[in-house]
N, CA, C and O atoms as a Maestro MAE file, in Angstrom:
{
 s_m_m2io_version
 :::
 2.0.0
}

f_m_ct {
 s_m_title
 :::
 protein
 m_atom[340] {
  # First column is atom index #
  i_m_mmod_type
  r_m_x_coord
  r_m_y_coord
  r_m_z_coord
  i_m_residue_number
  s_m_chain_name
  s_m_pdb_residue_name
  s_m_pdb_atom_name
  i_m_atomic_number
  :::
  1 25 0.844 -1.119 0.005 1 A "MET " " N  " 7
  2 3 -0.034 -0.087 -0.059 1 A "MET " " CA " 6
  3 2 0.661 1.092 -0.070 1 A "MET " " C  " 6
  4 15 0.133 2.059 -0.620 1 A "MET " " O  " 8
  5 25 1.986 1.226 0.542 2 A "GLU " " N  " 7
  6 3 2.930 2.449 0.902 2 A "GLU " " CA " 6
  7 2 3.584 2.600 -0.555 2 A "GLU " " C  " 6
  8 15 3.534 3.685 -1.134 2 A "GLU " " O  " 8
  9 25 4.198 1.481 -1.129 3 A "ARG " " N  " 7
  10 3 4.688 1.751 -2.504 3 A "ARG " " CA " 6
  11 2 3.505 2.251 -3.473 3 A "ARG " " C  " 6
  12 15 3.773 3.057 -4.364 3 A "ARG " " O  " 8
  13 25 2.382 1.838 -3.319 4 A "LEU " " N  " 7
  14 3 1.263 2.272 -4.343 4 A "LEU " " CA " 6
  15 2 1.055 3.737 -4.091 4 A "LEU " " C  " 6
  16 15 0.930 4.516 -5.036 4 A "LEU " " O  " 8
  17 25 1.015 4.149 -2.791 5 A "THR " " N  " 7
  18 3 0.923 5.546 -2.610 5 A "THR " " CA " 6
  19 2 2.067 6.541 -3.227 5 A "THR " " C  " 6
  20 15 1.825 7.597 -3.811 5 A "THR " " O  " 8
  21 25 3.243 6.040 -3.002 6 A "GLU " " N  " 7
  22 3 4.485 6.661 -3.442 6 A "GLU " " CA " 6
  23 2 4.335 6.710 -5.061 6 A "GLU " " C  " 6
  24 15 4.552 7.771 -5.647 6 A "GLU " " O  " 8
  25 25 3.987 5.624 -5.715 7 A "ASN " " N  " 7
  26 3 3.853 5.488 -7.159 7 A "ASN " " CA " 6
  27 2 3.031 6.390 -7.832 7 A "ASN " " C  " 6
  28 15 3.385 6.891 -8.900 7 A "ASN " " O  " 8
  29 25 1.768 6.686 -7.204 8 A "LEU " " N  " 7
  30 3 0.745 7.302 -7.382 8 A "LEU " " CA " 6
  31 2 0.679 8.975 -7.223 8 A "LEU " " C  " 6
  32 15 -0.090 9.824 -7.674 8 A "LEU " " O  " 8
  33 25 1.981 9.033 -6.276 9 A "ASP " " N  " 7
  34 3 2.262 10.603 -5.656 9 A "ASP " " CA " 6
  35 2 1.176 11.062 -4.901 9 A "ASP " " C  " 6
  36 15 0.762 12.211 -5.060 9 A "ASP " " O  " 8
  37 25 0.582 10.159 -3.957 10 A "LEU " " N  " 7
  38 3 -0.617 10.637 -3.173 10 A "LEU " " CA " 6
  39 2 -0.112 11.024 -1.918 10 A "LEU " " C  " 6
  40 15 0.995 10.596 -1.593 10 A "LEU " " O  " 8
  41 25 -0.807 11.843 -1.074 11 A "PRO " " N  " 7
  42 3 -0.096 12.199 0.149 11 A "PRO " " CA " 6
  43 2 -0.091 11.032 1.105 11 A "PRO " " C  " 6
  44 15 -0.875 10.094 0.967 11 A "PRO " " O  " 8
  45 25 0.838 11.100 2.117 12 A "GLY " " N  " 7
  46 3 1.085 10.180 2.977 12 A "GLY " " CA " 6
  47 2 -0.016 9.720 4.004 12 A "GLY " " C  " 6
  48 15 -0.071 8.604 4.520 12 A "GLY " " O  " 8
  49 25 -1.048 10.969 4.252 13 A "GLU " " N  " 7
  50 3 -2.312 10.373 4.973 13 A "GLU " " CA " 6
  51 2 -3.181 9.562 4.407 13 A "GLU " " C  " 6
  52 15 -4.118 9.134 5.081 13 A "GLU " " O  " 8
  53 25 -3.041 9.225 3.153 14 A "SER " " N  " 7
  54 3 -3.836 8.361 2.394 14 A "SER " " CA " 6
  55 2 -3.711 7.163 2.655 14 A "SER " " C  " 6
  56 15 -4.739 6.504 2.497 14 A "SER " " O  " 8
  57 25 -2.731 6.569 3.036 15 A "VAL " " N  " 7
  58 3 -2.338 5.071 3.547 15 A "VAL " " CA " 6
  59 2 -2.899 4.851 4.860 15 A "VAL " " C  " 6
  60 15 -2.504 5.402 5.888 15 A "VAL " " O  " 8
  61 25 -4.069 3.816 4.749 16 A "PRO " " N  " 7
  62 3 -4.745 3.585 6.104 16 A "PRO " " CA " 6
  63 2 -3.675 3.012 7.189 16 A "PRO " " C  " 6
  64 15 -2.825 2.168 6.907 16 A "PRO " " O  " 8
  65 25 -3.825 3.528 8.315 17 A "GLY " " N  " 7
  66 3 -3.105 3.284 9.543 17 A "GLY " " CA " 6
  67 2 -1.739 3.823 9.595 17 A "GLY " " C  " 6
  68 15 -1.025 3.606 10.575 17 A "GLY " " O  " 8
  69 25 -1.293 4.596 8.473 18 A "GLN " " N  " 7
  70 3 -0.142 5.249 8.695 18 A "GLN " " CA " 6
  71 2 -0.147 6.383 9.599 18 A "GLN " " C  " 6
  72 15 -1.053 7.216 9.632 18 A "GLN " " O  " 8
  73 25 1.191 6.399 10.549 19 A "PRO " " N  " 7
  74 3 0.859 7.326 11.499 19 A "PRO " " CA " 6
  75 2 1.065 8.834 10.904 19 A "PRO " " C  " 6
  76 15 1.722 9.114 9.902 19 A "PRO " " O  " 8
  77 25 0.491 9.568 11.585 20 A "LEU " " N  " 7
  78 3 0.627 11.148 11.185 20 A "LEU " " CA " 6
  79 2 0.881 12.075 12.440 20 A "LEU " " C  " 6
  80 15 0.155 12.092 13.434 20 A "LEU " " O  " 8
  81 25 1.957 12.807 12.264 21 A "ILE " " N  " 7
  82 3 2.458 13.677 13.458 21 A "ILE " " CA " 6
  83 2 2.575 14.997 12.950 21 A "ILE " " C  " 6
  84 15 3.344 15.427 12.091 21 A "ILE " " O  " 8
  85 25 1.579 15.654 13.699 22 A "GLU " " N  " 7
  86 3 1.470 16.997 13.287 22 A "GLU " " CA " 6
  87 2 2.058 18.096 14.419 22 A "GLU " " C  " 6
  88 15 1.848 17.839 15.605 22 A "GLU " " O  " 8
  89 25 2.761 19.265 14.077 23 A "LEU " " N  " 7
  90 3 3.374 19.936 15.026 23 A "LEU " " CA " 6
  91 2 2.825 21.264 14.748 23 A "LEU " " C  " 6
  92 15 3.002 21.834 13.671 23 A "LEU " " O  " 8
  93 25 2.036 21.845 15.900 24 A "ALA " " N  " 7
  94 3 1.411 23.168 15.975 24 A "ALA " " CA " 6
  95 2 2.069 24.180 16.560 24 A "ALA " " C  " 6
  96 15 1.773 24.332 17.745 24 A "ALA " " O  " 8
  97 25 2.897 24.952 16.102 25 A "GLY " " N  " 7
  98 3 3.957 25.799 16.651 25 A "GLY " " CA " 6
  99 2 4.901 25.060 17.750 25 A "GLY " " C  " 6
  100 15 5.369 23.937 17.560 25 A "GLY " " O  " 8
  101 25 5.075 25.669 18.676 26 A "ASP " " N  " 7
  102 3 5.690 24.942 19.796 26 A "ASP " " CA " 6
  103 2 5.071 24.600 20.951 26 A "ASP " " C  " 6
  104 15 5.667 24.532 22.025 26 A "ASP " " O  " 8
  105 25 3.829 24.364 20.796 27 A "ARG " " N  " 7
  106 3 2.843 24.150 22.102 27 A "ARG " " CA " 6
  107 2 2.086 22.988 21.837 27 A "ARG " " C  " 6
  108 15 1.468 22.663 22.851 27 A "ARG " " O  " 8
  109 25 1.878 22.203 20.848 28 A "ARG " " N  " 7
  110 3 1.044 21.076 20.785 28 A "ARG " " CA " 6
  111 2 1.470 20.238 19.477 28 A "ARG " " C  " 6
  112 15 1.714 20.680 18.354 28 A "ARG " " O  " 8
  113 25 1.490 18.981 19.907 29 A "VAL " " N  " 7
  114 3 1.755 17.682 18.888 29 A "VAL " " CA " 6
  115 2 0.834 16.985 18.778 29 A "VAL " " C  " 6
  116 15 0.350 16.625 19.851 29 A "VAL " " O  " 8
  117 25 0.214 16.508 17.606 30 A "LEU " " N  " 7
  118 3 -0.919 15.635 17.506 30 A "LEU " " CA " 6
  119 2 -0.306 14.540 16.758 30 A "LEU " " C  " 6
  120 15 0.317 14.770 15.721 30 A "LEU " " O  " 8
  121 25 -0.484 13.076 17.342 31 A "VAL " " N  " 7
  122 3 -0.117 11.961 16.684 31 A "VAL " " CA " 6
  123 2 -1.249 10.990 16.360 31 A "VAL " " C  " 6
  124 15 -1.931 10.501 17.260 31 A "VAL " " O  " 8
  125 25 -1.442 10.718 15.091 32 A "GLU " " N  " 7
  126 3 -2.681 9.694 14.784 32 A "GLU " " CA " 6
  127 2 -2.018 8.489 14.582 32 A "GLU " " C  " 6
  128 15 -0.842 8.429 14.223 32 A "GLU " " O  " 8
  129 25 -2.851 7.364 14.838 33 A "HIS " " N  " 7
  130 3 -2.602 6.102 14.488 33 A "HIS " " CA " 6
  131 2 -1.398 5.591 15.378 33 A "HIS " " C  " 6
  132 15 -0.545 4.903 14.818 33 A "HIS " " O  " 8
  133 25 -1.263 5.886 16.774 34 A "HIS " " N  " 7
  134 3 -0.334 5.432 17.665 34 A "HIS " " CA " 6
  135 2 -0.759 4.084 18.286 34 A "HIS " " C  " 6
  136 15 -1.882 3.578 18.291 34 A "HIS " " O  " 8
  137 25 0.331 3.645 18.780 35 A "ARG " " N  " 7
  138 3 0.262 2.263 19.501 35 A "ARG " " CA " 6
  139 2 0.529 2.324 21.059 35 A "ARG " " C  " 6
  140 15 0.956 1.361 21.696 35 A "ARG " " O  " 8
  141 25 0.265 3.413 21.540 36 A "GLY " " N  " 7
  142 3 0.590 3.489 23.085 36 A "GLY " " CA " 6
  143 2 1.657 4.451 23.442 36 A "GLY " " C  " 6
  144 15 2.569 4.763 22.675 36 A "GLY " " O  " 8
  145 25 1.489 4.942 24.734 37 A "VAL " " N  " 7
  146 3 2.660 5.597 25.155 37 A "VAL " " CA " 6
  147 2 3.763 4.696 25.965 37 A "VAL " " C  " 6
  148 15 3.441 3.802 26.748 37 A "VAL " " O  " 8
  149 25 4.888 5.003 25.710 38 A "THR " " N  " 7
  150 3 5.832 4.065 26.366 38 A "THR " " CA " 6
  151 2 6.634 4.863 27.489 38 A "THR " " C  " 6
  152 15 7.147 4.229 28.411 38 A "THR " " O  " 8
  153 25 6.738 6.167 27.421 39 A "GLN " " N  " 7
  154 3 7.518 6.878 28.389 39 A "GLN " " CA " 6
  155 2 6.855 8.086 28.622 39 A "GLN " " C  " 6
  156 15 6.483 8.739 27.647 39 A "GLN " " O  " 8
  157 25 6.624 8.531 29.881 40 A "TYR " " N  " 7
  158 3 5.899 9.737 30.115 40 A "TYR " " CA " 6
  159 2 6.560 10.566 31.324 40 A "TYR " " C  " 6
  160 15 6.628 10.038 32.434 40 A "TYR " " O  " 8
  161 25 7.035 11.840 31.110 41 A "SER " " N  " 7
  162 3 7.481 12.602 32.100 41 A "SER " " CA " 6
  163 2 7.062 14.166 31.627 41 A "SER " " C  " 6
  164 15 6.549 14.405 30.534 41 A "SER " " O  " 8
  165 25 7.321 15.021 32.476 42 A "ARG " " N  " 7
  166 3 7.028 16.715 32.007 42 A "ARG " " CA " 6
  167 2 7.983 17.144 31.093 42 A "ARG " " C  " 6
  168 15 7.800 18.171 30.439 42 A "ARG " " O  " 8
  169 25 9.080 16.396 30.968 43 A "GLU " " N  " 7
  170 3 10.204 16.790 29.989 43 A "GLU " " CA " 6
  171 2 10.353 15.947 28.861 43 A "GLU " " C  " 6
  172 15 10.967 16.364 27.879 43 A "GLU " " O  " 8
  173 25 9.783 14.617 28.889 44 A "GLU " " N  " 7
  174 3 9.791 13.741 27.732 44 A "GLU " " CA " 6
  175 2 8.558 12.736 27.467 44 A "GLU " " C  " 6
  176 15 8.270 12.006 28.415 44 A "GLU " " O  " 8
  177 25 7.931 12.637 26.492 45 A "ILE " " N  " 7
  178 3 7.037 11.542 26.139 45 A "ILE " " CA " 6
  179 2 7.258 10.754 24.870 45 A "ILE " " C  " 6
  180 15 7.361 11.371 23.810 45 A "ILE " " O  " 8
  181 25 7.342 9.375 24.900 46 A "CYS " " N  " 7
  182 3 7.739 8.654 23.886 46 A "CYS " " CA " 6
  183 2 6.416 7.947 23.578 46 A "CYS " " C  " 6
  184 15 5.726 7.396 24.435 46 A "CYS " " O  " 8
  185 25 6.127 8.013 22.276 47 A "VAL " " N  " 7
  186 3 4.944 7.452 21.680 47 A "VAL " " CA " 6
  187 2 5.157 6.256 20.563 47 A "VAL " " C  " 6
  188 15 5.696 6.579 19.505 47 A "VAL " " O  " 8
  189 25 4.807 5.065 20.736 48 A "LYS " " N  " 7
  190 3 5.037 3.885 19.876 48 A "LYS " " CA " 6
  191 2 4.219 4.303 18.651 48 A "LYS " " C  " 6
  192 15 3.157 4.912 18.789 48 A "LYS " " O  " 8
  193 25 4.683 3.997 17.530 49 A "VAL " " N  " 7
  194 3 4.053 3.872 16.324 49 A "VAL " " CA " 6
  195 2 4.634 2.557 15.521 49 A "VAL " " C  " 6
  196 15 5.470 1.762 15.952 49 A "VAL " " O  " 8
  197 25 3.956 2.533 14.207 50 A "SER " " N  " 7
  198 3 4.289 1.414 13.525 50 A "SER " " CA " 6
  199 2 5.718 1.119 13.292 50 A "SER " " C  " 6
  200 15 6.154 -0.029 13.385 50 A "SER " " O  " 8
  201 25 6.326 1.961 13.043 51 A "TYR " " N  " 7
  202 3 7.797 1.831 12.572 51 A "TYR " " CA " 6
  203 2 8.919 2.273 13.596 51 A "TYR " " C  " 6
  204 15 10.079 2.519 13.264 51 A "TYR " " O  " 8
  205 25 8.408 2.343 14.925 52 A "GLY " " N  " 7
  206 3 9.442 2.897 15.879 52 A "GLY " " CA " 6
  207 2 8.692 3.613 16.861 52 A "GLY " " C  " 6
  208 15 7.562 3.282 17.219 52 A "GLY " " O  " 8
  209 25 9.484 4.840 17.402 53 A "HIS " " N  " 7
  210 3 8.882 5.707 18.418 53 A "HIS " " CA " 6
  211 2 8.953 7.190 17.975 53 A "HIS " " C  " 6
  212 15 9.814 7.604 17.198 53 A "HIS " " O  " 8
  213 25 8.089 7.874 18.466 54 A "VAL " " N  " 7
  214 3 8.241 9.274 18.162 54 A "VAL " " CA " 6
  215 2 8.450 9.909 19.789 54 A "VAL " " C  " 6
  216 15 7.661 9.786 20.726 54 A "VAL " " O  " 8
  217 25 9.599 10.522 19.777 55 A "GLN " " N  " 7
  218 3 10.047 11.153 21.193 55 A "GLN " " CA " 6
  219 2 9.664 12.662 20.933 55 A "GLN " " C  " 6
  220 15 9.881 13.256 19.877 55 A "GLN " " O  " 8
  221 25 9.074 13.182 22.033 56 A "ILE " " N  " 7
  222 3 8.769 14.558 22.185 56 A "ILE " " CA " 6
  223 2 9.507 14.912 23.435 56 A "ILE " " C  " 6
  224 15 9.439 14.203 24.439 56 A "ILE " " O  " 8
  225 25 10.275 16.107 23.368 57 A "ARG " " N  " 7
  226 3 11.083 16.591 24.400 57 A "ARG " " CA " 6
  227 2 10.599 18.015 24.649 57 A "ARG " " C  " 6
  228 15 10.218 18.639 23.658 57 A "ARG " " O  " 8
  229 25 10.562 18.634 25.885 58 A "GLY " " N  " 7
  230 3 10.250 20.097 25.907 58 A "GLY " " CA " 6
  231 2 10.190 20.246 27.603 58 A "GLY " " C  " 6
  232 15 10.901 19.637 28.402 58 A "GLY " " O  " 8
  233 25 9.228 21.146 27.881 59 A "CYS " " N  " 7
  234 3 9.258 21.619 29.415 59 A "CYS " " CA " 6
  235 2 7.540 21.591 29.652 59 A "CYS " " C  " 6
  236 15 6.763 22.115 28.854 59 A "CYS " " O  " 8
  237 25 7.194 21.014 30.665 60 A "GLY " " N  " 7
  238 3 5.585 21.134 31.051 60 A "GLY " " CA " 6
  239 2 4.667 20.325 30.214 60 A "GLY " " C  " 6
  240 15 3.503 20.702 30.074 60 A "GLY " " O  " 8
  241 25 5.222 18.934 29.486 61 A "LEU " " N  " 7
  242 3 4.660 18.433 28.477 61 A "LEU " " CA " 6
  243 2 3.540 17.529 29.495 61 A "LEU " " C  " 6
  244 15 3.801 17.004 30.577 61 A "LEU " " O  " 8
  245 25 2.408 17.541 28.861 62 A "GLU " " N  " 7
  246 3 1.164 16.515 29.202 62 A "GLU " " CA " 6
  247 2 0.378 15.898 28.064 62 A "GLU " " C  " 6
  248 15 0.512 16.273 26.899 62 A "GLU " " O  " 8
  249 25 -0.311 15.094 28.384 63 A "LEU " " N  " 7
  250 3 -1.287 14.488 27.461 63 A "LEU " " CA " 6
  251 2 -2.523 15.105 27.540 63 A "LEU " " C  " 6
  252 15 -3.256 14.852 28.497 63 A "LEU " " O  " 8
  253 25 -2.881 15.924 26.621 64 A "SER " " N  " 7
  254 3 -4.028 16.780 26.697 64 A "SER " " CA " 6
  255 2 -5.301 15.913 26.387 64 A "SER " " C  " 6
  256 15 -6.306 16.107 27.070 64 A "SER " " O  " 8
  257 25 -5.311 15.041 25.471 65 A "ARG " " N  " 7
  258 3 -6.331 14.184 24.896 65 A "ARG " " CA " 6
  259 2 -5.645 12.893 24.480 65 A "ARG " " C  " 6
  260 15 -4.557 12.943 23.906 65 A "ARG " " O  " 8
  261 25 -6.254 11.720 24.753 66 A "MET " " N  " 7
  262 3 -5.826 10.262 24.340 66 A "MET " " CA " 6
  263 2 -6.927 9.600 24.055 66 A "MET " " C  " 6
  264 15 -7.823 9.544 24.896 66 A "MET " " O  " 8
  265 25 -7.064 8.931 22.717 67 A "THR " " N  " 7
  266 3 -8.066 7.941 22.391 67 A "THR " " CA " 6
  267 2 -7.225 6.963 21.636 67 A "THR " " C  " 6
  268 15 -6.021 7.112 21.430 67 A "THR " " O  " 8
  269 25 -7.947 5.955 21.241 68 A "ALA " " N  " 7
  270 3 -7.340 4.897 20.732 68 A "ALA " " CA " 6
  271 2 -6.715 4.979 19.417 68 A "ALA " " C  " 6
  272 15 -5.935 4.104 19.042 68 A "ALA " " O  " 8
  273 25 -7.048 6.082 18.631 69 A "GLN " " N  " 7
  274 3 -6.279 6.339 17.561 69 A "GLN " " CA " 6
  275 2 -5.622 7.760 17.392 69 A "GLN " " C  " 6
  276 15 -4.930 8.069 16.422 69 A "GLN " " O  " 8
  277 25 -5.933 8.625 18.500 70 A "GLN " " N  " 7
  278 3 -4.932 9.913 18.254 70 A "GLN " " CA " 6
  279 2 -4.737 10.383 19.521 70 A "GLN " " C  " 6
  280 15 -5.632 10.246 20.355 70 A "GLN " " O  " 8
  281 25 -3.559 10.993 19.833 71 A "LEU " " N  " 7
  282 3 -3.214 11.746 21.155 71 A "LEU " " CA " 6
  283 2 -2.754 13.047 21.038 71 A "LEU " " C  " 6
  284 15 -2.103 13.343 20.036 71 A "LEU " " O  " 8
  285 25 -2.970 13.828 21.845 72 A "VAL " " N  " 7
  286 3 -2.509 15.467 21.622 72 A "VAL " " CA " 6
  287 2 -1.521 15.622 22.990 72 A "VAL " " C  " 6
  288 15 -1.903 15.265 24.104 72 A "VAL " " O  " 8
  289 25 -0.272 16.174 22.743 73 A "ILE " " N  " 7
  290 3 0.605 16.328 23.853 73 A "ILE " " CA " 6
  291 2 0.839 18.040 23.765 73 A "ILE " " C  " 6
  292 15 1.105 18.621 22.713 73 A "ILE " " O  " 8
  293 25 0.699 18.630 24.939 74 A "SER " " N  " 7
  294 3 0.817 20.008 24.929 74 A "SER " " CA " 6
  295 2 1.821 20.367 25.916 74 A "SER " " C  " 6
  296 15 2.256 19.540 26.717 74 A "SER " " O  " 8
  297 25 2.248 21.732 25.876 75 A "GLY " " N  " 7
  298 3 3.525 22.166 26.720 75 A "GLY " " CA " 6
  299 2 4.498 22.918 25.714 75 A "GLY " " C  " 6
  300 15 4.200 23.111 24.535 75 A "GLY " " O  " 8
  301 25 5.537 23.272 26.222 76 A "ARG " " N  " 7
  302 3 6.543 23.959 25.260 76 A "ARG " " CA " 6
  303 2 7.223 22.630 24.436 76 A "ARG " " C  " 6
  304 15 7.700 21.721 25.116 76 A "ARG " " O  " 8
  305 25 7.241 22.576 23.459 77 A "ILE " " N  " 7
  306 3 7.892 21.575 22.450 77 A "ILE " " CA " 6
  307 2 9.175 22.140 22.092 77 A "ILE " " C  " 6
  308 15 9.282 23.158 21.408 77 A "ILE " " O  " 8
  309 25 10.103 21.508 22.534 78 A "ASP " " N  " 7
  310 3 11.639 21.708 22.148 78 A "ASP " " CA " 6
  311 2 12.041 20.754 20.921 78 A "ASP " " C  " 6
  312 15 12.755 21.166 20.006 78 A "ASP " " O  " 8
  313 25 11.535 19.461 20.970 79 A "CYS " " N  " 7
  314 3 12.298 18.703 19.858 79 A "CYS " " CA " 6
  315 2 11.174 17.522 19.532 79 A "CYS " " C  " 6
  316 15 10.516 17.128 20.494 79 A "CYS " " O  " 8
  317 25 10.981 17.080 18.547 80 A "VAL " " N  " 7
  318 3 10.312 16.032 17.872 80 A "VAL " " CA " 6
  319 2 11.122 15.148 17.198 80 A "VAL " " C  " 6
  320 15 11.654 15.614 16.191 80 A "VAL " " O  " 8
  321 25 11.414 13.767 17.527 81 A "THR " " N  " 7
  322 3 12.307 12.986 16.878 81 A "THR " " CA " 6
  323 2 11.677 11.459 16.574 81 A "THR " " C  " 6
  324 15 11.010 10.773 17.349 81 A "THR " " O  " 8
  325 25 12.033 11.192 15.418 82 A "LEU " " N  " 7
  326 3 11.646 9.826 14.810 82 A "LEU " " CA " 6
  327 2 12.574 8.817 15.251 82 A "LEU " " C  " 6
  328 15 13.713 9.031 14.834 82 A "LEU " " O  " 8
  329 25 12.449 7.772 15.971 83 A "LEU " " N  " 7
  330 3 13.354 6.843 16.272 83 A "LEU " " CA " 6
  331 2 12.998 5.698 15.765 83 A "LEU " " C  " 6
  332 15 12.111 5.099 16.374 83 A "LEU " " O  " 8
  333 25 13.546 5.092 14.576 84 A "ARG " " N  " 7
  334 3 13.275 3.834 13.770 84 A "ARG " " CA " 6
  335 2 13.671 2.611 14.394 84 A "ARG " " C  " 6
  336 15 14.742 2.559 14.998 84 A "ARG " " O  " 8
  337 25 12.910 1.618 14.309 85 A "ARG " " N  " 7
  338 3 13.406 0.429 14.820 85 A "ARG " " CA " 6
  339 2 14.891 -0.138 14.438 85 A "ARG " " C  " 6
  340 15 15.288 -1.200 14.917 85 A "ARG " " O  " 8
  :::
 }
 m_bond[339] {
  # First column is bond index #
  i_m_from
  i_m_to
  i_m_order
  :::
  1 1 2 1
  2 2 3 1
  3 3 4 2
  4 3 5 1
  5 5 6 1
  6 6 7 1
  7 7 8 2
  8 7 9 1
  9 9 10 1
  10 10 11 1
  11 11 12 2
  12 11 13 1
  13 13 14 1
  14 14 15 1
  15 15 16 2
  16 15 17 1
  17 17 18 1
  18 18 19 1
  19 19 20 2
  20 19 21 1
  21 21 22 1
  22 22 23 1
  23 23 24 2
  24 23 25 1
  25 25 26 1
  26 26 27 1
  27 27 28 2
  28 27 29 1
  29 29 30 1
  30 30 31 1
  31 31 32 2
  32 31 33 1
  33 33 34 1
  34 34 35 1
  35 35 36 2
  36 35 37 1
  37 37 38 1
  38 38 39 1
  39 39 40 2
  40 39 41 1
  41 41 42 1
  42 42 43 1
  43 43 44 2
  44 43 45 1
  45 45 46 1
  46 46 47 1
  47 47 48 2
  48 47 49 1
  49 49 50 1
  50 50 51 1
  51 51 52 2
  52 51 53 1
  53 53 54 1
  54 54 55 1
  55 55 56 2
  56 55 57 1
  57 57 58 1
  58 58 59 1
  59 59 60 2
  60 59 61 1
  61 61 62 1
  62 62 63 1
  63 63 64 2
  64 63 65 1
  65 65 66 1
  66 66 67 1
  67 67 68 2
  68 67 69 1
  69 69 70 1
  70 70 71 1
  71 71 72 2
  72 71 73 1
  73 73 74 1
  74 74 75 1
  75 75 76 2
  76 75 77 1
  77 77 78 1
  78 78 79 1
  79 79 80 2
  80 79 81 1
  81 81 82 1
  82 82 83 1
  83 83 84 2
  84 83 85 1
  85 85 86 1
  86 86 87 1
  87 87 88 2
  88 87 89 1
  89 89 90 1
  90 90 91 1
  91 91 92 2
  92 91 93 1
  93 93 94 1
  94 94 95 1
  95 95 96 2
  96 95 97 1
  97 97 98 1
  98 98 99 1
  99 99 100 2
  100 99 101 1
  101 101 102 1
  102 102 103 1
  103 103 104 2
  104 103 105 1
  105 105 106 1
  106 106 107 1
  107 107 108 2
  108 107 109 1
  109 109 110 1
  110 110 111 1
  111 111 112 2
  112 111 113 1
  113 113 114 1
  114 114 115 1
  115 115 116 2
  116 115 117 1
  117 117 118 1
  118 118 119 1
  119 119 120 2
  120 119 121 1
  121 121 122 1
  122 122 123 1
  123 123 124 2
  124 123 125 1
  125 125 126 1
  126 126 127 1
  127 127 128 2
  128 127 129 1
  129 129 130 1
  130 130 131 1
  131 131 132 2
  132 131 133 1
  133 133 134 1
  134 134 135 1
  135 135 136 2
  136 135 137 1
  137 137 138 1
  138 138 139 1
  139 139 140 2
  140 139 141 1
  141 141 142 1
  142 142 143 1
  143 143 144 2
  144 143 145 1
  145 145 146 1
  146 146 147 1
  147 147 148 2
  148 147 149 1
  149 149 150 1
  150 150 151 1
  151 151 152 2
  152 151 153 1
  153 153 154 1
  154 154 155 1
  155 155 156 2
  156 155 157 1
  157 157 158 1
  158 158 159 1
  159 159 160 2
  160 159 161 1
  161 161 162 1
  162 162 163 1
  163 163 164 2
  164 163 165 1
  165 165 166 1
  166 166 167 1
  167 167 168 2
  168 167 169 1
  169 169 170 1
  170 170 171 1
  171 171 172 2
  172 171 173 1
  173 173 174 1
  174 174 175 1
  175 175 176 2
  176 175 177 1
  177 177 178 1
  178 178 179 1
  179 179 180 2
  180 179 181 1
  181 181 182 1
  182 182 183 1
  183 183 184 2
  184 183 185 1
  185 185 186 1
  186 186 187 1
  187 187 188 2
  188 187 189 1
  189 189 190 1
  190 190 191 1
  191 191 192 2
  192 191 193 1
  193 193 194 1
  194 194 195 1
  195 195 196 2
  196 195 197 1
  197 197 198 1
  198 198 199 1
  199 199 200 2
  200 199 201 1
  201 201 202 1
  202 202 203 1
  203 203 204 2
  204 203 205 1
  205 205 206 1
  206 206 207 1
  207 207 208 2
  208 207 209 1
  209 209 210 1
  210 210 211 1
  211 211 212 2
  212 211 213 1
  213 213 214 1
  214 214 215 1
  215 215 216 2
  216 215 217 1
  217 217 218 1
  218 218 219 1
  219 219 220 2
  220 219 221 1
  221 221 222 1
  222 222 223 1
  223 223 224 2
  224 223 225 1
  225 225 226 1
  226 226 227 1
  227 227 228 2
  228 227 229 1
  229 229 230 1
  230 230 231 1
  231 231 232 2
  232 231 233 1
  233 233 234 1
  234 234 235 1
  235 235 236 2
  236 235 237 1
  237 237 238 1
  238 238 239 1
  239 239 240 2
  240 239 241 1
  241 241 242 1
  242 242 243 1
  243 243 244 2
  244 243 245 1
  245 245 246 1
  246 246 247 1
  247 247 248 2
  248 247 249 1
  249 249 250 1
  250 250 251 1
  251 251 252 2
  252 251 253 1
  253 253 254 1
  254 254 255 1
  255 255 256 2
  256 255 257 1
  257 257 258 1
  258 258 259 1
  259 259 260 2
  260 259 261 1
  261 261 262 1
  262 262 263 1
  263 263 264 2
  264 263 265 1
  265 265 266 1
  266 266 267 1
  267 267 268 2
  268 267 269 1
  269 269 270 1
  270 270 271 1
  271 271 272 2
  272 271 273 1
  273 273 274 1
  274 274 275 1
  275 275 276 2
  276 275 277 1
  277 277 278 1
  278 278 279 1
  279 279 280 2
  280 279 281 1
  281 281 282 1
  282 282 283 1
  283 283 284 2
  284 283 285 1
  285 285 286 1
  286 286 287 1
  287 287 288 2
  288 287 289 1
  289 289 290 1
  290 290 291 1
  291 291 292 2
  292 291 293 1
  293 293 294 1
  294 294 295 1
  295 295 296 2
  296 295 297 1
  297 297 298 1
  298 298 299 1
  299 299 300 2
  300 299 301 1
  301 301 302 1
  302 302 303 1
  303 303 304 2
  304 303 305 1
  305 305 306 1
  306 306 307 1
  307 307 308 2
  308 307 309 1
  309 309 310 1
  310 310 311 1
  311 311 312 2
  312 311 313 1
  313 313 314 1
  314 314 315 1
  315 315 316 2
  316 315 317 1
  317 317 318 1
  318 318 319 1
  319 319 320 2
  320 319 321 1
  321 321 322 1
  322 322 323 1
  323 323 324 2
  324 323 325 1
  325 325 326 1
  326 326 327 1
  327 327 328 2
  328 327 329 1
  329 329 330 1
  330 330 331 1
  331 331 332 2
  332 331 333 1
  333 333 334 1
  334 334 335 1
  335 335 336 2
  336 335 337 1
  337 337 338 1
  338 338 339 1
  339 339 340 2
  :::
 }
}
């Protein structure tokens, strides 16, 4: 499915189940299609996705909202890193 999306030059959000990470300024991160939180503190939150982890670092971080499909992290965001398996 991923190769088909690339070959047809479709946006990445078109792939069902593909993680989507959206950064809104330096105050909010949205993660869709996550597989849970693996680490949680006010300075660092790690979220499991299909191909590894997304690490969010900052100050005063908190989970503002979490559902089975999406989560929102708020606080002062300093760094968002993709850690592949």
